[in-house]
Each structure stands twice: as C-alpha cells, then as structure tokens.
C-alpha positions in Angstrom: -9.0 -0.6 14.1 -6.4 -0.8 11.5 -6.6 1.8 8.7 -5.1 1.0 5.5 -4.7 3.7 2.6 -5.0 2.1 -0.6 -3.5 3.7 -3.6 -4.9 2.0 -7.0 -6.4 4.3 -9.8 -8.2 0.7 -11.0 -11.9 0.6 -9.8 -11.9 -3.3 -10.4 -8.7 -3.7 -8.7 -9.6 -1.8 -5.7 -12.8 -3.9 -5.4 -10.7 -7.1 -5.7 -8.3 -5.9 -3.4 -10.7 -5.1 -0.6 -12.8 -8.4 -1.2 -9.5 -10.0 -0.3 -8.4 -8.1 2.3 -12.0 -9.1 4.1 -11.7 -12.4 3.0 -8.0 -12.9 4.5 -9.7 -11.9 8.0 -8.3 -8.2 7.9 -10.8 -5.9 9.7 -9.8 -2.5 8.8 -10.6 0.6 7.7 -10.0 0.7 4.0 -9.6 4.3 2.0 -9.3 4.1 -1.4 -7.6 6.9 -3.4 -7.0 6.8 -7.4 -4.1 8.9 -8.0 -0.8 10.0 -6.7 -1.6 13.3 -6.0 -4.5 12.7 -4.2 -2.4 10.1 -1.8 0.1 12.8 -1.0 -2.7 15.0 -0.1 -4.4 12.2 1.7 -1.1 11.7 4.0 -0.5 15.3 4.5 -3.9 16.1 5.8 -3.5 13.1 8.3 -3.9 11.1 10.2 -1.2 8.7 8.9 -2.4 5.3 8.0 -1.4 2.4 9.6 -0.6 0.7 6.2 -0.3 1.7 2.7 -0.9 -0.2 -0.1 0.6 1.6 -2.9 0.3 0.8 -6.9 3.2 2.2 -9.1 1.1 2.6 -12.0 -1.0 5.9 -11.6 -2.5 9.0 -13.0 -1.2 12.6 -12.6 1.6 11.1 -10.4 2.9 7.9 -10.0 3.9 5.6 -7.3 7.5 6.1 -7.8 6.8 10.2 -7.5 4.8 9.3 -4.5 7.3 7.2 -3.0 10.3 10.1 -3.5 8.2 12.9 -2.0 7.1 10.1 1.4 10.9 9.7 1.6 11.9 13.3 1.8 9.1 13.9 4.6 10.0 12.9 8.3 6.5 12.0 9.1 5.4 10.3 5.9 8.7 8.3 6.1 7.5 6.4 8.9 4.4 5.0 7.0 4.7 1.1 6.2 4.3 0.9 2.5 3.7 -2.0 0.4 4.1 -1.6 -3.4 1.6 -3.7 -4.6 1.8 -3.4 -8.4 1.7 -5.3 -11.7 5.3 -4.6 -13.0 7.9 -6.8 -12.0 11.1 -4.7 -13.9 13.8 -5.0 -12.0 14.4 -0.9 -12.1 10.8 -0.5 -10.5 11.6 -3.1 -7.5 15.0 -1.1 -7.0 13.5 2.0 -6.9 11.1 0.8 -4.4 13.4 0.0 -1.8 15.8 2.4 -2.2 12.8 5.3 -1.5 11.9 3.4 1.6 9.1 1.0 0.4 8.8 -1.9 3.4 8.2 -4.3 0.5 7.3 -5.1 -3.1 4.7 -7.5 -4.3 3.4 -8.4 -7.7 0.0 -8.0 -8.0 -1.7 -11.8 -8.6 -3.8 -13.0 -10.9 -7.3 -13.7 -9.4 -8.9 -13.6 -6.5 -7.8 -16.7 -4.8 -4.2 -15.9 -5.2 -5.0 -12.0 -4.1 -6.5 -13.6 -0.9 -3.5 -15.6 -0.2 -1.4 -12.3 -0.7 -3.6 -10.5 1.4 -3.1 -13.4 4.3 0.2 -12.8 3.9 -0.2 -9.2 4.9 -2.0 -9.7 7.8 0.0 -12.4 9.3 3.0 -10.2 8.7 2.4 -6.8 8.9 -1.1 -6.7 11.1 0.3 -9.6 13.5 3.7 -10.1 13.5 5.7 -6.7 12.8 4.9 -3.4 15.4 3.7 -0.5 13.4 4.5 2.9 14.1 2.4 4.0 16.8 1.9 0.8 18.8 0.0 -1.5 15.8 -0.3 -4.3 16.2 
C-alpha cells in the first residue's frame, strides 16, 4: 500500500485533503503531522513515505525549513515532495524547486477542485512515475 505523509497544520484542510485523496481513488496509508518539527522527526524515524504532501506555512518549523533540511540529508532527499500550499509567491515557488521539491501545487478552493488535484497526483505520481522503492 502506498504511504503518504501529509504535513498540514490546518485540521479542516487536512480533512479535506484526505477526503479528496479518497474520492480520487487513492488507496493509501495517509499519516498527518501538523508542523515541520514533527515532519522531520517522522522522516528521521522512518520508514520513508512513498510521497510527501507539504504545506509551506507551518508552525514551529515551516515547510521551507523542512525542504532545506531534507535537501541536506541523502536519505530524505530521495522522498518525492509535492508542495501543496496557498502561496503563489514566485519566491516560494523558486525556493521549493531549488530545495528539491518535485512539484509545487497551489491548494485549490473547494472540494471538487481538490479532488481534481488529487486525481492528477494519482495519475502522475502514483500511476505513471516510478517512485523510490519501486512504486508504483
């Protein structure tokens, strides 16, 4: 089964994202952590998730700091990261890609559009791309 680490501090957003993943037909073990410190602790503890969905605006340690630390660690650098955030600031997009994010997606408004985004994730990341560890 695919494992997804969802790093999201908003409980309502996390609930909607999980619902969208389910409605998009993604069968996965989705683990939610609510800040960057917890995300890095989870990644260090292992095992690595197949895919990480990362918000940038997080308490304690934001998503930018998470990407920076992941980029400096050989094991964590291999984890596919989709930045899923409300920010459309060009400096955030550039920062994410410079620090090894695999894609940058602005959170869409509304469940229907979020389901469409989840379908795109399923079609590319979970059906087309070959992930570390042999996924799909």
